[in-house]
PyMOL Python script that loads the backbone (N, CA, C, O; Angstrom):
from pymol import cmd

cmd.read_pdbstr("""\
ATOM      1  N   MET A   1     -15.743 -15.264   1.810  1.00  0.00           N
ATOM      2  CA  MET A   1     -14.405 -15.571   1.341  1.00  0.00           C
ATOM      3  C   MET A   1     -13.433 -15.425   2.505  1.00  0.00           C
ATOM      4  O   MET A   1     -13.444 -14.405   3.193  1.00  0.00           O
ATOM      5  N   SER A   2     -12.610 -16.411   2.729  1.00  0.00           N
ATOM      6  CA  SER A   2     -11.619 -16.311   3.785  1.00  0.00           C
ATOM      7  C   SER A   2     -10.328 -15.724   3.222  1.00  0.00           C
ATOM      8  O   SER A   2      -9.995 -15.911   2.052  1.00  0.00           O
ATOM      9  N   LEU A   3      -9.624 -15.020   4.073  1.00  0.00           N
ATOM     10  CA  LEU A   3      -8.369 -14.399   3.660  1.00  0.00           C
ATOM     11  C   LEU A   3      -7.291 -15.456   3.509  1.00  0.00           C
ATOM     12  O   LEU A   3      -7.239 -16.404   4.293  1.00  0.00           O
ATOM     13  N   PRO A   4      -6.428 -15.306   2.509  1.00  0.00           N
ATOM     14  CA  PRO A   4      -5.307 -16.237   2.393  1.00  0.00           C
ATOM     15  C   PRO A   4      -4.326 -16.013   3.534  1.00  0.00           C
ATOM     16  O   PRO A   4      -4.235 -14.913   4.079  1.00  0.00           O
ATOM     17  N   THR A   5      -3.611 -17.037   3.884  1.00  0.00           N
ATOM     18  CA  THR A   5      -2.605 -16.928   4.922  1.00  0.00           C
ATOM     19  C   THR A   5      -1.540 -15.940   4.490  1.00  0.00           C
ATOM     20  O   THR A   5      -1.087 -15.957   3.345  1.00  0.00           O
ATOM     21  N   CYS A   6      -1.146 -15.086   5.408  1.00  0.00           N
ATOM     22  CA  CYS A   6      -0.103 -14.102   5.113  1.00  0.00           C
ATOM     23  C   CYS A   6       1.233 -14.819   4.972  1.00  0.00           C
ATOM     24  O   CYS A   6       1.599 -15.633   5.820  1.00  0.00           O
ATOM     25  N   ASN A   7       1.958 -14.518   3.901  1.00  0.00           N
ATOM     26  CA  ASN A   7       3.249 -15.174   3.675  1.00  0.00           C
ATOM     27  C   ASN A   7       4.409 -14.440   4.334  1.00  0.00           C
ATOM     28  O   ASN A   7       5.552 -14.888   4.238  1.00  0.00           O
ATOM     29  N   GLY A   8       4.136 -13.311   5.007  1.00  0.00           N
ATOM     30  CA  GLY A   8       5.164 -12.578   5.732  1.00  0.00           C
ATOM     31  C   GLY A   8       6.021 -11.654   4.885  1.00  0.00           C
ATOM     32  O   GLY A   8       6.904 -10.982   5.418  1.00  0.00           O
ATOM     33  N   LYS A   9       5.789 -11.604   3.598  1.00  0.00           N
ATOM     34  CA  LYS A   9       6.582 -10.750   2.709  1.00  0.00           C
ATOM     35  C   LYS A   9       5.853  -9.429   2.469  1.00  0.00           C
ATOM     36  O   LYS A   9       4.635  -9.399   2.290  1.00  0.00           O
ATOM     37  N   THR A  10       6.618  -8.341   2.468  1.00  0.00           N
ATOM     38  CA  THR A  10       6.055  -7.013   2.243  1.00  0.00           C
ATOM     39  C   THR A  10       6.587  -6.456   0.931  1.00  0.00           C
ATOM     40  O   THR A  10       7.782  -6.535   0.646  1.00  0.00           O
ATOM     41  N   ILE A  11       5.686  -5.894   0.140  1.00  0.00           N
ATOM     42  CA  ILE A  11       6.053  -5.302  -1.149  1.00  0.00           C
ATOM     43  C   ILE A  11       5.701  -3.818  -1.117  1.00  0.00           C
ATOM     44  O   ILE A  11       4.601  -3.439  -0.716  1.00  0.00           O
ATOM     45  N   LEU A  12       6.645  -2.986  -1.543  1.00  0.00           N
ATOM     46  CA  LEU A  12       6.435  -1.539  -1.626  1.00  0.00           C
ATOM     47  C   LEU A  12       5.846  -1.194  -2.987  1.00  0.00           C
ATOM     48  O   LEU A  12       6.354  -1.612  -4.028  1.00  0.00           O
ATOM     49  N   ILE A  13       4.763  -0.423  -2.955  1.00  0.00           N
ATOM     50  CA  ILE A  13       4.114   0.024  -4.191  1.00  0.00           C
ATOM     51  C   ILE A  13       4.024   1.540  -4.153  1.00  0.00           C
ATOM     52  O   ILE A  13       3.354   2.106  -3.290  1.00  0.00           O
ATOM     53  N   THR A  14       4.693   2.193  -5.081  1.00  0.00           N
ATOM     54  CA  THR A  14       4.649   3.653  -5.127  1.00  0.00           C
ATOM     55  C   THR A  14       3.416   4.106  -5.910  1.00  0.00           C
ATOM     56  O   THR A  14       2.963   3.427  -6.832  1.00  0.00           O
ATOM     57  N   GLY A  15       2.891   5.256  -5.527  1.00  0.00           N
ATOM     58  CA  GLY A  15       1.697   5.779  -6.205  1.00  0.00           C
ATOM     59  C   GLY A  15       0.493   4.884  -6.006  1.00  0.00           C
ATOM     60  O   GLY A  15      -0.276   4.661  -6.941  1.00  0.00           O
ATOM     61  N   ILE A  16       0.315   4.367  -4.793  1.00  0.00           N
ATOM     62  CA  ILE A  16      -0.700   3.355  -4.498  1.00  0.00           C
ATOM     63  C   ILE A  16      -2.123   3.802  -4.812  1.00  0.00           C
ATOM     64  O   ILE A  16      -2.983   2.960  -5.069  1.00  0.00           O
ATOM     65  N   ASN A  17      -2.388   5.084  -4.798  1.00  0.00           N
ATOM     66  CA  ASN A  17      -3.753   5.533  -5.063  1.00  0.00           C
ATOM     67  C   ASN A  17      -4.044   5.699  -6.553  1.00  0.00           C
ATOM     68  O   ASN A  17      -5.141   6.119  -6.918  1.00  0.00           O
ATOM     69  N   GLY A  18      -3.094   5.382  -7.409  1.00  0.00           N
ATOM     70  CA  GLY A  18      -3.344   5.360  -8.846  1.00  0.00           C
ATOM     71  C   GLY A  18      -4.048   4.067  -9.236  1.00  0.00           C
ATOM     72  O   GLY A  18      -4.002   3.089  -8.490  1.00  0.00           O
ATOM     73  N   TYR A  19      -4.686   4.053 -10.370  1.00  0.00           N
ATOM     74  CA  TYR A  19      -5.491   2.903 -10.777  1.00  0.00           C
ATOM     75  C   TYR A  19      -4.669   1.613 -10.883  1.00  0.00           C
ATOM     76  O   TYR A  19      -5.026   0.601 -10.280  1.00  0.00           O
ATOM     77  N   ILE A  20      -3.595   1.646 -11.630  1.00  0.00           N
ATOM     78  CA  ILE A  20      -2.811   0.420 -11.849  1.00  0.00           C
ATOM     79  C   ILE A  20      -2.175  -0.057 -10.547  1.00  0.00           C
ATOM     80  O   ILE A  20      -2.243  -1.241 -10.220  1.00  0.00           O
ATOM     81  N   ALA A  21      -1.559   0.855  -9.810  1.00  0.00           N
ATOM     82  CA  ALA A  21      -0.909   0.472  -8.549  1.00  0.00           C
ATOM     83  C   ALA A  21      -1.923  -0.077  -7.547  1.00  0.00           C
ATOM     84  O   ALA A  21      -1.630  -1.040  -6.839  1.00  0.00           O
ATOM     85  N   SER A  22      -3.098   0.518  -7.481  1.00  0.00           N
ATOM     86  CA  SER A  22      -4.108   0.030  -6.526  1.00  0.00           C
ATOM     87  C   SER A  22      -4.598  -1.360  -6.897  1.00  0.00           C
ATOM     88  O   SER A  22      -4.860  -2.176  -6.014  1.00  0.00           O
ATOM     89  N   ARG A  23      -4.725  -1.643  -8.179  1.00  0.00           N
ATOM     90  CA  ARG A  23      -5.148  -2.976  -8.629  1.00  0.00           C
ATOM     91  C   ARG A  23      -4.063  -4.018  -8.352  1.00  0.00           C
ATOM     92  O   ARG A  23      -4.365  -5.137  -7.935  1.00  0.00           O
ATOM     93  N   ILE A  24      -2.809  -3.651  -8.584  1.00  0.00           N
ATOM     94  CA  ILE A  24      -1.691  -4.554  -8.276  1.00  0.00           C
ATOM     95  C   ILE A  24      -1.661  -4.825  -6.772  1.00  0.00           C
ATOM     96  O   ILE A  24      -1.484  -5.966  -6.347  1.00  0.00           O
ATOM     97  N   GLY A  25      -1.834  -3.775  -5.972  1.00  0.00           N
ATOM     98  CA  GLY A  25      -1.855  -3.934  -4.521  1.00  0.00           C
ATOM     99  C   GLY A  25      -2.946  -4.887  -4.074  1.00  0.00           C
ATOM    100  O   GLY A  25      -2.707  -5.741  -3.220  1.00  0.00           O
ATOM    101  N   HIS A  26      -4.125  -4.759  -4.629  1.00  0.00           N
ATOM    102  CA  HIS A  26      -5.244  -5.637  -4.266  1.00  0.00           C
ATOM    103  C   HIS A  26      -4.935  -7.086  -4.644  1.00  0.00           C
ATOM    104  O   HIS A  26      -5.223  -8.005  -3.877  1.00  0.00           O
ATOM    105  N   ASP A  27      -4.363  -7.285  -5.802  1.00  0.00           N
ATOM    106  CA  ASP A  27      -4.001  -8.638  -6.236  1.00  0.00           C
ATOM    107  C   ASP A  27      -2.950  -9.245  -5.297  1.00  0.00           C
ATOM    108  O   ASP A  27      -3.049 -10.417  -4.933  1.00  0.00           O
ATOM    109  N   LEU A  28      -1.963  -8.464  -4.912  1.00  0.00           N
ATOM    110  CA  LEU A  28      -0.930  -8.962  -3.998  1.00  0.00           C
ATOM    111  C   LEU A  28      -1.515  -9.306  -2.633  1.00  0.00           C
ATOM    112  O   LEU A  28      -1.134 -10.310  -2.031  1.00  0.00           O
ATOM    113  N   LEU A  29      -2.432  -8.484  -2.143  1.00  0.00           N
ATOM    114  CA  LEU A  29      -3.089  -8.774  -0.875  1.00  0.00           C
ATOM    115  C   LEU A  29      -3.854 -10.093  -0.953  1.00  0.00           C
ATOM    116  O   LEU A  29      -3.816 -10.894  -0.019  1.00  0.00           O
ATOM    117  N   LYS A  30      -4.539 -10.311  -2.054  1.00  0.00           N
ATOM    118  CA  LYS A  30      -5.287 -11.566  -2.227  1.00  0.00           C
ATOM    119  C   LYS A  30      -4.365 -12.778  -2.302  1.00  0.00           C
ATOM    120  O   LYS A  30      -4.787 -13.903  -2.034  1.00  0.00           O
ATOM    121  N   ARG A  31      -3.116 -12.548  -2.665  1.00  0.00           N
ATOM    122  CA  ARG A  31      -2.138 -13.638  -2.753  1.00  0.00           C
ATOM    123  C   ARG A  31      -1.347 -13.836  -1.460  1.00  0.00           C
ATOM    124  O   ARG A  31      -0.445 -14.671  -1.401  1.00  0.00           O
ATOM    125  N   GLY A  32      -1.689 -13.065  -0.424  1.00  0.00           N
ATOM    126  CA  GLY A  32      -1.074 -13.264   0.876  1.00  0.00           C
ATOM    127  C   GLY A  32       0.064 -12.334   1.244  1.00  0.00           C
ATOM    128  O   GLY A  32       0.676 -12.502   2.298  1.00  0.00           O
ATOM    129  N   TYR A  33       0.359 -11.363   0.405  1.00  0.00           N
ATOM    130  CA  TYR A  33       1.430 -10.425   0.705  1.00  0.00           C
ATOM    131  C   TYR A  33       0.933  -9.302   1.605  1.00  0.00           C
ATOM    132  O   TYR A  33      -0.267  -9.037   1.676  1.00  0.00           O
ATOM    133  N   LYS A  34       1.854  -8.652   2.285  1.00  0.00           N
ATOM    134  CA  LYS A  34       1.610  -7.378   2.948  1.00  0.00           C
ATOM    135  C   LYS A  34       2.061  -6.322   1.949  1.00  0.00           C
ATOM    136  O   LYS A  34       2.975  -6.559   1.160  1.00  0.00           O
ATOM    137  N   ILE A  35       1.422  -5.159   1.983  1.00  0.00           N
ATOM    138  CA  ILE A  35       1.872  -4.089   1.095  1.00  0.00           C
ATOM    139  C   ILE A  35       2.119  -2.818   1.886  1.00  0.00           C
ATOM    140  O   ILE A  35       1.454  -2.547   2.886  1.00  0.00           O
ATOM    141  N   ARG A  36       3.082  -2.048   1.422  1.00  0.00           N
ATOM    142  CA  ARG A  36       3.352  -0.707   1.930  1.00  0.00           C
ATOM    143  C   ARG A  36       3.232   0.203   0.716  1.00  0.00           C
ATOM    144  O   ARG A  36       4.004   0.098  -0.238  1.00  0.00           O
ATOM    145  N   GLY A  37       2.264   1.083   0.768  1.00  0.00           N
ATOM    146  CA  GLY A  37       2.028   1.971  -0.363  1.00  0.00           C
ATOM    147  C   GLY A  37       2.454   3.396  -0.071  1.00  0.00           C
ATOM    148  O   GLY A  37       2.385   3.858   1.068  1.00  0.00           O
ATOM    149  N   THR A  38       2.892   4.085  -1.105  1.00  0.00           N
ATOM    150  CA  THR A  38       3.219   5.495  -0.950  1.00  0.00           C
ATOM    151  C   THR A  38       2.265   6.339  -1.780  1.00  0.00           C
ATOM    152  O   THR A  38       1.794   5.928  -2.841  1.00  0.00           O
ATOM    153  N   SER A  39       1.999   7.517  -1.272  1.00  0.00           N
ATOM    154  CA  SER A  39       1.226   8.525  -1.992  1.00  0.00           C
ATOM    155  C   SER A  39       1.697   9.884  -1.501  1.00  0.00           C
ATOM    156  O   SER A  39       2.450   9.969  -0.531  1.00  0.00           O
ATOM    157  N   ARG A  40       1.267  10.926  -2.152  1.00  0.00           N
ATOM    158  CA  ARG A  40       1.700  12.269  -1.742  1.00  0.00           C
ATOM    159  C   ARG A  40       1.116  12.669  -0.396  1.00  0.00           C
ATOM    160  O   ARG A  40       1.718  13.448   0.343  1.00  0.00           O
ATOM    161  N   SER A  41      -0.060  12.132  -0.078  1.00  0.00           N
ATOM    162  CA  SER A  41      -0.671  12.436   1.217  1.00  0.00           C
ATOM    163  C   SER A  41      -1.484  11.232   1.692  1.00  0.00           C
ATOM    164  O   SER A  41      -2.064  10.506   0.885  1.00  0.00           O
ATOM    165  N   LYS A  42      -1.520  11.033   2.996  1.00  0.00           N
ATOM    166  CA  LYS A  42      -2.277   9.907   3.540  1.00  0.00           C
ATOM    167  C   LYS A  42      -3.782  10.034   3.291  1.00  0.00           C
ATOM    168  O   LYS A  42      -4.426   9.024   3.005  1.00  0.00           O
ATOM    169  N   PRO A  43      -4.369  11.230   3.388  1.00  0.00           N
ATOM    170  CA  PRO A  43      -5.815  11.322   3.139  1.00  0.00           C
ATOM    171  C   PRO A  43      -6.234  10.820   1.745  1.00  0.00           C
ATOM    172  O   PRO A  43      -7.365  10.371   1.564  1.00  0.00           O
ATOM    173  N   SER A  44      -5.331  10.895   0.774  1.00  0.00           N
ATOM    174  CA  SER A  44      -5.684  10.441  -0.575  1.00  0.00           C
ATOM    175  C   SER A  44      -5.811   8.921  -0.660  1.00  0.00           C
ATOM    176  O   SER A  44      -6.291   8.396  -1.664  1.00  0.00           O
ATOM    177  N   THR A  45      -5.386   8.215   0.380  1.00  0.00           N
ATOM    178  CA  THR A  45      -5.485   6.744   0.380  1.00  0.00           C
ATOM    179  C   THR A  45      -6.703   6.243   1.153  1.00  0.00           C
ATOM    180  O   THR A  45      -6.949   5.038   1.202  1.00  0.00           O
ATOM    181  N   GLU A  46      -7.457   7.145   1.750  1.00  0.00           N
ATOM    182  CA  GLU A  46      -8.607   6.745   2.569  1.00  0.00           C
ATOM    183  C   GLU A  46      -9.633   5.925   1.792  1.00  0.00           C
ATOM    184  O   GLU A  46     -10.202   4.979   2.335  1.00  0.00           O
ATOM    185  N   ALA A  47      -9.874   6.271   0.539  1.00  0.00           N
ATOM    186  CA  ALA A  47     -10.854   5.520  -0.250  1.00  0.00           C
ATOM    187  C   ALA A  47     -10.437   4.056  -0.394  1.00  0.00           C
ATOM    188  O   ALA A  47     -11.282   3.164  -0.328  1.00  0.00           O
ATOM    189  N   LEU A  48      -9.149   3.805  -0.589  1.00  0.00           N
ATOM    190  CA  LEU A  48      -8.655   2.427  -0.679  1.00  0.00           C
ATOM    191  C   LEU A  48      -8.777   1.704   0.653  1.00  0.00           C
ATOM    192  O   LEU A  48      -9.254   0.571   0.718  1.00  0.00           O
ATOM    193  N   LEU A  49      -8.337   2.376   1.721  1.00  0.00           N
ATOM    194  CA  LEU A  49      -8.337   1.758   3.044  1.00  0.00           C
ATOM    195  C   LEU A  49      -9.750   1.429   3.515  1.00  0.00           C
ATOM    196  O   LEU A  49      -9.963   0.421   4.189  1.00  0.00           O
ATOM    197  N   ASN A  50     -10.705   2.269   3.164  1.00  0.00           N
ATOM    198  CA  ASN A  50     -12.089   2.043   3.574  1.00  0.00           C
ATOM    199  C   ASN A  50     -12.891   1.237   2.562  1.00  0.00           C
ATOM    200  O   ASN A  50     -14.029   0.849   2.824  1.00  0.00           O
ATOM    201  N   GLY A  51     -12.288   0.991   1.405  1.00  0.00           N
ATOM    202  CA  GLY A  51     -12.987   0.262   0.354  1.00  0.00           C
ATOM    203  C   GLY A  51     -12.335  -1.075   0.054  1.00  0.00           C
ATOM    204  O   GLY A  51     -12.460  -2.025   0.827  1.00  0.00           O
ATOM    205  N   ALA A  52     -11.642  -1.143  -1.067  1.00  0.00           N
ATOM    206  CA  ALA A  52     -11.078  -2.404  -1.562  1.00  0.00           C
ATOM    207  C   ALA A  52     -10.096  -3.068  -0.607  1.00  0.00           C
ATOM    208  O   ALA A  52      -9.992  -4.295  -0.586  1.00  0.00           O
ATOM    209  N   TYR A  53      -9.378  -2.281   0.181  1.00  0.00           N
ATOM    210  CA  TYR A  53      -8.363  -2.849   1.077  1.00  0.00           C
ATOM    211  C   TYR A  53      -8.885  -3.092   2.488  1.00  0.00           C
ATOM    212  O   TYR A  53      -8.144  -3.581   3.341  1.00  0.00           O
ATOM    213  N   ASN A  54     -10.137  -2.762   2.748  1.00  0.00           N
ATOM    214  CA  ASN A  54     -10.692  -2.834   4.091  1.00  0.00           C
ATOM    215  C   ASN A  54     -10.533  -4.216   4.735  1.00  0.00           C
ATOM    216  O   ASN A  54     -10.158  -4.306   5.905  1.00  0.00           O
ATOM    217  N   GLU A  55     -10.806  -5.274   4.005  1.00  0.00           N
ATOM    218  CA  GLU A  55     -10.718  -6.619   4.581  1.00  0.00           C
ATOM    219  C   GLU A  55      -9.278  -7.044   4.872  1.00  0.00           C
ATOM    220  O   GLU A  55      -9.055  -8.029   5.577  1.00  0.00           O
ATOM    221  N   PHE A  56      -8.307  -6.315   4.338  1.00  0.00           N
ATOM    222  CA  PHE A  56      -6.891  -6.625   4.538  1.00  0.00           C
ATOM    223  C   PHE A  56      -6.211  -5.612   5.462  1.00  0.00           C
ATOM    224  O   PHE A  56      -4.994  -5.442   5.395  1.00  0.00           O
ATOM    225  N   ALA A  57      -6.961  -4.955   6.302  1.00  0.00           N
ATOM    226  CA  ALA A  57      -6.463  -3.824   7.100  1.00  0.00           C
ATOM    227  C   ALA A  57      -5.148  -4.115   7.822  1.00  0.00           C
ATOM    228  O   ALA A  57      -4.295  -3.231   7.902  1.00  0.00           O
ATOM    229  N   GLY A  58      -4.963  -5.287   8.332  1.00  0.00           N
ATOM    230  CA  GLY A  58      -3.743  -5.610   9.058  1.00  0.00           C
ATOM    231  C   GLY A  58      -2.533  -5.827   8.176  1.00  0.00           C
ATOM    232  O   GLY A  58      -1.419  -5.984   8.676  1.00  0.00           O
ATOM    233  N   ARG A  59      -2.737  -5.838   6.884  1.00  0.00           N
ATOM    234  CA  ARG A  59      -1.638  -6.098   5.945  1.00  0.00           C
ATOM    235  C   ARG A  59      -1.267  -4.893   5.091  1.00  0.00           C
ATOM    236  O   ARG A  59      -0.453  -5.005   4.174  1.00  0.00           O
ATOM    237  N   VAL A  60      -1.856  -3.753   5.386  1.00  0.00           N
ATOM    238  CA  VAL A  60      -1.644  -2.561   4.560  1.00  0.00           C
ATOM    239  C   VAL A  60      -1.063  -1.435   5.407  1.00  0.00           C
ATOM    240  O   VAL A  60      -1.558  -1.140   6.495  1.00  0.00           O
ATOM    241  N   GLU A  61      -0.015  -0.816   4.897  1.00  0.00           N
ATOM    242  CA  GLU A  61       0.585   0.356   5.541  1.00  0.00           C
ATOM    243  C   GLU A  61       0.739   1.429   4.472  1.00  0.00           C
ATOM    244  O   GLU A  61       1.166   1.144   3.353  1.00  0.00           O
ATOM    245  N   MET A  62       0.394   2.647   4.816  1.00  0.00           N
ATOM    246  CA  MET A  62       0.539   3.760   3.885  1.00  0.00           C
ATOM    247  C   MET A  62       1.577   4.741   4.411  1.00  0.00           C
ATOM    248  O   MET A  62       1.619   5.032   5.607  1.00  0.00           O
ATOM    249  N   VAL A  63       2.407   5.245   3.514  1.00  0.00           N
ATOM    250  CA  VAL A  63       3.454   6.201   3.856  1.00  0.00           C
ATOM    251  C   VAL A  63       3.314   7.410   2.931  1.00  0.00           C
ATOM    252  O   VAL A  63       3.223   7.266   1.712  1.00  0.00           O
ATOM    253  N   ALA A  64       3.299   8.592   3.522  1.00  0.00           N
ATOM    254  CA  ALA A  64       3.217   9.820   2.723  1.00  0.00           C
ATOM    255  C   ALA A  64       4.607  10.213   2.239  1.00  0.00           C
ATOM    256  O   ALA A  64       5.561  10.266   3.015  1.00  0.00           O
ATOM    257  N   VAL A  65       4.703  10.489   0.937  1.00  0.00           N
ATOM    258  CA  VAL A  65       5.934  11.011   0.325  1.00  0.00           C
ATOM    259  C   VAL A  65       5.502  12.255  -0.454  1.00  0.00           C
ATOM    260  O   VAL A  65       5.224  12.183  -1.652  1.00  0.00           O
ATOM    261  N   PRO A  66       5.449  13.395   0.240  1.00  0.00           N
ATOM    262  CA  PRO A  66       4.913  14.603  -0.386  1.00  0.00           C
ATOM    263  C   PRO A  66       5.707  15.106  -1.591  1.00  0.00           C
ATOM    264  O   PRO A  66       5.129  15.648  -2.533  1.00  0.00           O
ATOM    265  N   ASP A  67       7.028  14.927  -1.565  1.00  0.00           N
ATOM    266  CA  ASP A  67       7.873  15.420  -2.656  1.00  0.00           C
ATOM    267  C   ASP A  67       8.959  14.393  -2.933  1.00  0.00           C
ATOM    268  O   ASP A  67       9.941  14.307  -2.195  1.00  0.00           O
ATOM    269  N   MET A  68       8.787  13.624  -3.981  1.00  0.00           N
ATOM    270  CA  MET A  68       9.746  12.550  -4.262  1.00  0.00           C
ATOM    271  C   MET A  68      11.076  13.063  -4.800  1.00  0.00           C
ATOM    272  O   MET A  68      12.010  12.279  -4.972  1.00  0.00           O
ATOM    273  N   THR A  69      11.181  14.357  -5.068  1.00  0.00           N
ATOM    274  CA  THR A  69      12.454  14.900  -5.554  1.00  0.00           C
ATOM    275  C   THR A  69      13.420  15.245  -4.416  1.00  0.00           C
ATOM    276  O   THR A  69      14.591  15.535  -4.662  1.00  0.00           O
ATOM    277  N   VAL A  70      12.941  15.214  -3.195  1.00  0.00           N
ATOM    278  CA  VAL A  70      13.777  15.511  -2.026  1.00  0.00           C
ATOM    279  C   VAL A  70      14.678  14.310  -1.740  1.00  0.00           C
ATOM    280  O   VAL A  70      14.195  13.179  -1.690  1.00  0.00           O
ATOM    281  N   PRO A  71      15.969  14.537  -1.553  1.00  0.00           N
ATOM    282  CA  PRO A  71      16.846  13.410  -1.213  1.00  0.00           C
ATOM    283  C   PRO A  71      16.342  12.687   0.038  1.00  0.00           C
ATOM    284  O   PRO A  71      16.028  13.320   1.046  1.00  0.00           O
ATOM    285  N   GLY A  72      16.268  11.375  -0.037  1.00  0.00           N
ATOM    286  CA  GLY A  72      15.796  10.568   1.084  1.00  0.00           C
ATOM    287  C   GLY A  72      14.286  10.513   1.223  1.00  0.00           C
ATOM    288  O   GLY A  72      13.780  10.050   2.245  1.00  0.00           O
ATOM    289  N   ALA A  73      13.558  10.975   0.216  1.00  0.00           N
ATOM    290  CA  ALA A  73      12.099  11.033   0.301  1.00  0.00           C
ATOM    291  C   ALA A  73      11.466   9.670   0.597  1.00  0.00           C
ATOM    292  O   ALA A  73      10.432   9.600   1.262  1.00  0.00           O
ATOM    293  N   PHE A  74      12.071   8.605   0.116  1.00  0.00           N
ATOM    294  CA  PHE A  74      11.491   7.273   0.299  1.00  0.00           C
ATOM    295  C   PHE A  74      12.151   6.485   1.442  1.00  0.00           C
ATOM    296  O   PHE A  74      11.865   5.301   1.621  1.00  0.00           O
ATOM    297  N   ASP A  75      13.022   7.129   2.204  1.00  0.00           N
ATOM    298  CA  ASP A  75      13.713   6.418   3.285  1.00  0.00           C
ATOM    299  C   ASP A  75      12.759   5.740   4.259  1.00  0.00           C
ATOM    300  O   ASP A  75      12.968   4.583   4.624  1.00  0.00           O
ATOM    301  N   GLU A  76      11.726   6.438   4.680  1.00  0.00           N
ATOM    302  CA  GLU A  76      10.765   5.864   5.621  1.00  0.00           C
ATOM    303  C   GLU A  76       9.989   4.713   4.977  1.00  0.00           C
ATOM    304  O   GLU A  76       9.682   3.720   5.636  1.00  0.00           O
ATOM    305  N   ALA A  77       9.683   4.847   3.720  1.00  0.00           N
ATOM    306  CA  ALA A  77       8.895   3.821   3.031  1.00  0.00           C
ATOM    307  C   ALA A  77       9.645   2.516   2.844  1.00  0.00           C
ATOM    308  O   ALA A  77       9.032   1.449   2.826  1.00  0.00           O
ATOM    309  N   VAL A  78      10.957   2.583   2.704  1.00  0.00           N
ATOM    310  CA  VAL A  78      11.713   1.351   2.438  1.00  0.00           C
ATOM    311  C   VAL A  78      12.264   0.691   3.700  1.00  0.00           C
ATOM    312  O   VAL A  78      12.982  -0.304   3.600  1.00  0.00           O
ATOM    313  N   LYS A  79      11.954   1.210   4.867  1.00  0.00           N
ATOM    314  CA  LYS A  79      12.425   0.610   6.115  1.00  0.00           C
ATOM    315  C   LYS A  79      11.770  -0.725   6.343  1.00  0.00           C
ATOM    316  O   LYS A  79      12.043  -1.383   7.346  1.00  0.00           O
TER     317      LYS A  79
END
""", "prot")
cmd.dss("prot")
cmd.show_as("cartoon", "prot")
cmd.util.cbc("prot")
cmd.orient("prot")
């Protein structure tokens, strides 16, 4: 299977290592989007990066947001 052409658009998905968010992320990758996912820690996203998202490595970015109650917690993720 060849990868679809990247459309240059990036979508932020919070809680990327959850079941629903990870499935949405995979669908968006297959449609040519780039994704930026957030989770509480980067190590918790390793299974996705080494598994379902592996073929899309250049289109996936993960951002750790350890405590979403902190003001500005998502500032880095939305840049």
